[in-house]
C-alpha positions in Angstrom: 20.1 16.2 -6.9 18.4 14.4 -4.1 17.9 10.6 -4.4 14.6 9.4 -2.9 12.9 6.1 -2.6 9.2 6.0 -2.2 7.5 2.8 -0.9 3.8 2.4 -1.6 1.4 0.0 0.2 -2.3 -0.6 -0.4 -4.8 -2.8 1.3 -8.0 -3.8 -0.3 -11.1 -3.2 1.9 -13.6 -4.5 -0.6 -13.7 -5.9 -4.0 -13.3 -2.6 -5.7 -11.8 -0.2 -3.1 -8.9 0.0 -0.7 -6.7 2.2 1.4 -3.1 3.1 1.1 -0.1 4.8 2.6 3.6 5.5 1.7 7.0 5.9 3.2 10.1 7.6 1.9 13.9 7.2 2.4 16.8 9.3 1.0 20.4 8.8 0.0 23.0 10.4 2.3 26.7 9.7 2.6 26.4 6.7 0.2 23.6 4.8 1.9 19.9 4.9 2.2 18.6 6.5 5.3 15.3 6.9 7.0 14.2 10.5 7.7 15.5 11.9 11.0 13.3 11.9 14.0 12.5 15.6 14.3 9.3 17.6 15.0 9.0 18.5 11.4 9.4 14.9 10.2 6.9 13.6 12.8 4.4 16.2 11.6 4.9 15.0 8.0 4.7 11.4 9.2 1.4 12.1 11.0 0.1 13.7 7.8 1.3 10.7 5.7 -0.3 8.2 8.0 -3.7 9.2 6.6 -5.3 6.3 4.8 -7.9 6.9 2.1 -10.4 4.8 0.3 -10.1 4.7 -3.5 -10.6 2.4 -6.4 -7.9 -0.3 -6.5 -6.4 0.8 -9.8 -6.0 4.4 -8.6 -4.6 4.0 -5.1 -1.0 3.8 -6.1 -1.4 6.7 -8.6 -2.8 8.9 -5.8 -0.2 7.8 -3.2 2.7 8.5 -5.6 1.3 12.0 -6.4 1.0 12.8 -2.7 4.5 11.6 -2.0 6.0 13.6 -4.9 4.3 16.7 -3.6 6.3 16.5 -0.4 9.6 16.7 -2.2 11.4 20.0 -2.3 13.4 20.7 -5.5 14.1 18.2 -8.3 14.8 14.7 -7.1 15.8 11.4 -8.7 13.0 9.1 -7.6 12.8 5.3 -7.3 9.4 3.8 -6.6 8.5 0.5 -5.0 4.9 -0.6 -5.4 2.9 -3.8 -5.1 0.9 -4.0 -8.3 1.6 -3.7 -12.0 -1.0 -0.9 -12.3 1.3 2.0 -11.5 4.2 0.9 -13.8 1.8 0.2 -16.7 0.1 3.6 -16.3 3.4 5.5 -16.2 5.2 3.6 -18.9 2.4 2.8 -21.3 -0.9 4.5 -20.8 -0.1 8.0 -19.6 2.2 8.9 -22.5 -0.4 7.8 -24.9 -3.2 9.6 -23.1 -1.1 12.8 -22.9 -0.4 12.6 -26.7 -4.1 12.4 -27.3 -4.8 15.4 -25.1 -5.7 13.3 -22.0 -8.4 11.4 -23.8 -8.7 7.6 -23.7 -9.3 5.3 -26.7 -13.1 5.6 -26.2 -12.8 9.4 -26.5 -13.5 9.9 -22.7 -11.5 12.4 -20.6 -8.9 10.6 -18.5 -9.4 10.8 -14.7 -7.7 13.9 -13.1 -5.5 11.7 -10.9 -3.4 10.7 -13.9 -3.0 14.3 -15.1 -1.9 15.3 -11.6 0.6 12.5 -11.3 2.1 13.4 -14.7 2.5 17.0 -13.5 4.3 15.9 -10.4 6.5 13.4 -12.3 7.6 16.3 -14.7 9.2 18.0 -11.7 11.5 15.0 -11.0 13.5 12.3 -12.6 11.9 8.9 -12.4 14.8 6.4 -12.0 12.8 3.1 -11.8 9.5 1.5 -10.7 9.9 -1.9 -8.9 6.8 -4.1 -8.5 6.3 -6.6 -5.6 7.0 -6.7 -1.9 9.6 -4.3 -0.5 11.5 -3.9 2.8 8.8 -1.6 4.3 5.9 -3.9 3.3 5.2 -5.3 6.8 5.5 -2.0 8.6 3.2 -0.2 6.2 0.7 -3.0 6.3 0.6 -2.7 10.1 0.1 1.0 9.8 -2.9 0.5 7.5 -4.4 -2.1 9.7 -4.1 0.3 12.7 -5.7 3.1 10.7 -8.6 0.8 9.9 -9.2 -0.4 13.4 -8.2 2.6 15.4 -9.5 5.8 13.7 -7.5 8.1 16.1 -4.3 6.7 14.5 -5.1 7.5 10.9 -7.7 9.8 9.4 -9.8 8.1 6.7 -10.5 10.2 3.6 -13.0 8.9 1.1 -12.0 9.6 -2.5 
Protein backbone atom coordinates (compact mmCIF):
# COMPACT_ATOMS: atom_id res chain seq x y z
CA UNK A 1 0.00 0.00 0.00
CA UNK A 2 1.30 3.47 -0.90
CA UNK A 3 2.03 5.87 1.96
CA UNK A 4 1.21 9.47 1.11
CA UNK A 5 1.45 12.75 2.99
CA UNK A 6 -0.81 15.59 1.93
CA UNK A 7 0.05 19.13 3.01
CA UNK A 8 -2.76 21.70 2.83
CA UNK A 9 -2.38 25.49 2.85
CA UNK A 10 -5.09 28.11 2.83
CA UNK A 11 -4.87 31.86 2.72
CA UNK A 12 -7.76 34.07 3.72
CA UNK A 13 -8.59 36.76 1.16
CA UNK A 14 -11.50 38.25 3.07
CA UNK A 15 -13.28 37.73 6.35
CA UNK A 16 -15.29 34.76 5.05
CA UNK A 17 -13.42 33.45 2.04
CA UNK A 18 -9.98 32.35 0.99
CA UNK A 19 -7.88 30.38 -1.44
CA UNK A 20 -5.96 27.15 -1.03
CA UNK A 21 -3.53 24.66 -2.50
CA UNK A 22 -1.88 21.37 -1.54
CA UNK A 23 1.29 19.33 -1.99
CA UNK A 24 1.95 15.60 -1.69
CA UNK A 25 4.98 13.48 -0.79
CA UNK A 26 5.32 9.69 -0.76
CA UNK A 27 7.26 7.04 1.13
CA UNK A 28 9.91 5.22 -0.90
CA UNK A 29 12.89 3.22 0.31
CA UNK A 30 12.15 4.07 3.93
CA UNK A 31 12.08 7.86 3.55
CA UNK A 32 9.66 10.58 2.49
CA UNK A 33 10.29 11.81 -1.02
CA UNK A 34 8.97 14.55 -3.20
CA UNK A 35 7.50 13.48 -6.52
CA UNK A 36 10.04 13.10 -9.35
CA UNK A 37 10.50 15.93 -11.82
CA UNK A 38 8.86 14.46 -14.87
CA UNK A 39 6.55 15.82 -17.54
CA UNK A 40 3.64 13.96 -15.97
CA UNK A 41 4.33 15.32 -12.48
CA UNK A 42 4.82 18.86 -13.80
CA UNK A 43 1.45 18.57 -15.51
CA UNK A 44 -0.14 17.47 -12.23
CA UNK A 45 1.69 20.26 -10.38
CA UNK A 46 0.41 22.89 -12.80
CA UNK A 47 -3.09 21.53 -12.26
CA UNK A 48 -2.56 21.54 -8.51
CA UNK A 49 -1.30 25.12 -8.53
CA UNK A 50 -4.81 26.31 -9.14
CA UNK A 51 -6.10 28.33 -6.25
CA UNK A 52 -9.78 28.72 -5.59
CA UNK A 53 -12.01 30.95 -3.55
CA UNK A 54 -14.24 29.26 -1.00
CA UNK A 55 -15.67 29.70 2.47
CA UNK A 56 -12.97 29.38 5.14
CA UNK A 57 -14.47 26.35 6.83
CA UNK A 58 -14.66 24.41 3.55
CA UNK A 59 -11.33 25.18 1.89
CA UNK A 60 -9.42 22.31 3.50
CA UNK A 61 -12.34 19.92 2.87
CA UNK A 62 -12.22 20.69 -0.85
CA UNK A 63 -8.40 20.63 -1.00
CA UNK A 64 -8.21 17.20 0.61
CA UNK A 65 -10.92 15.86 -1.72
CA UNK A 66 -8.98 17.10 -4.77
CA UNK A 67 -5.72 15.61 -3.49
CA UNK A 68 -7.30 12.22 -2.74
CA UNK A 69 -8.76 12.10 -6.26
CA UNK A 70 -5.21 12.20 -7.66
CA UNK A 71 -4.18 9.00 -5.86
CA UNK A 72 -4.16 5.74 -7.79
CA UNK A 73 -5.15 2.69 -5.79
CA UNK A 74 -5.64 2.42 -2.04
CA UNK A 75 -3.17 4.50 -0.02
CA UNK A 76 -2.37 5.12 3.63
CA UNK A 77 -2.74 8.89 3.96
CA UNK A 78 -1.41 11.33 6.52
CA UNK A 79 -2.79 14.88 6.31
CA UNK A 80 -1.18 18.11 7.51
CA UNK A 81 -3.51 21.10 7.75
CA UNK A 82 -3.50 24.51 9.41
CA UNK A 83 -6.84 24.68 11.15
CA UNK A 84 -8.94 22.53 13.44
CA UNK A 85 -11.87 22.51 11.00
CA UNK A 86 -10.80 19.55 8.88
CA UNK A 87 -9.95 17.25 11.77
CA UNK A 88 -13.20 18.14 13.55
CA UNK A 89 -15.24 17.48 10.44
CA UNK A 90 -13.62 14.10 9.76
CA UNK A 91 -13.45 12.85 13.34
CA UNK A 92 -16.68 14.26 14.77
CA UNK A 93 -19.20 15.75 12.39
CA UNK A 94 -19.04 13.65 9.23
CA UNK A 95 -19.69 10.32 11.01
CA UNK A 96 -22.69 11.86 12.75
CA UNK A 97 -24.04 13.43 9.56
CA UNK A 98 -23.53 10.19 7.67
CA UNK A 99 -25.43 8.26 10.36
CA UNK A 100 -28.32 10.74 9.99
CA UNK A 101 -28.39 10.39 6.20
CA UNK A 102 -26.24 13.49 5.60
CA UNK A 103 -28.62 15.77 7.47
CA UNK A 104 -27.42 18.18 10.17
CA UNK A 105 -28.99 18.78 13.58
CA UNK A 106 -31.34 21.40 12.11
CA UNK A 107 -32.65 18.91 9.56
CA UNK A 108 -30.85 20.60 6.65
CA UNK A 109 -28.97 18.69 3.96
CA UNK A 110 -25.19 18.76 4.54
CA UNK A 111 -23.12 20.53 1.86
CA UNK A 112 -22.04 18.20 -0.96
CA UNK A 113 -18.34 18.91 -0.27
CA UNK A 114 -18.53 16.77 2.88
CA UNK A 115 -20.25 13.87 1.11
CA UNK A 116 -17.62 13.99 -1.66
CA UNK A 117 -14.78 13.99 0.90
CA UNK A 118 -16.30 11.01 2.69
CA UNK A 119 -16.53 9.09 -0.60
CA UNK A 120 -12.84 9.76 -1.32
CA UNK A 121 -11.77 8.88 2.24
CA UNK A 122 -13.54 5.51 1.92
CA UNK A 123 -11.10 4.59 -0.86
CA UNK A 124 -8.06 5.04 1.40
CA UNK A 125 -6.81 4.51 4.94
CA UNK A 126 -6.53 7.75 6.91
CA UNK A 127 -3.51 7.41 9.18
CA UNK A 128 -3.60 10.79 10.93
CA UNK A 129 -4.50 14.47 10.67
CA UNK A 130 -1.99 16.93 12.12
CA UNK A 131 -2.99 20.54 12.71
CA UNK A 132 -0.63 23.52 12.59
CA UNK A 133 2.29 24.67 10.46
CA UNK A 134 4.16 22.05 8.47
CA UNK A 135 7.42 21.84 6.53
CA UNK A 136 5.84 23.00 3.24
CA UNK A 137 3.97 25.92 4.81
CA UNK A 138 6.25 28.67 3.48
CA UNK A 139 6.51 27.24 -0.04
CA UNK A 140 2.76 26.81 -0.37
CA UNK A 141 2.15 30.29 1.06
CA UNK A 142 4.46 31.73 -1.61
CA UNK A 143 2.59 29.75 -4.25
CA UNK A 144 -0.74 31.18 -3.10
CA UNK A 145 0.57 34.74 -3.02
CA UNK A 146 1.91 34.29 -6.55
CA UNK A 147 -1.45 32.97 -7.72
CA UNK A 148 -3.17 36.02 -6.21
CA UNK A 149 -0.79 38.57 -7.72
CA UNK A 150 0.13 36.89 -11.01
CA UNK A 151 -2.97 35.31 -12.59
CA UNK A 152 -0.91 33.54 -15.25
CA UNK A 153 0.74 31.49 -12.47
CA UNK A 154 -2.44 30.04 -11.01
CA UNK A 155 -5.98 29.91 -12.28
CA UNK A 156 -8.54 31.27 -9.84
CA UNK A 157 -11.71 29.22 -9.59
CA UNK A 158 -14.60 30.72 -7.64
CA UNK A 159 -16.57 28.13 -5.64
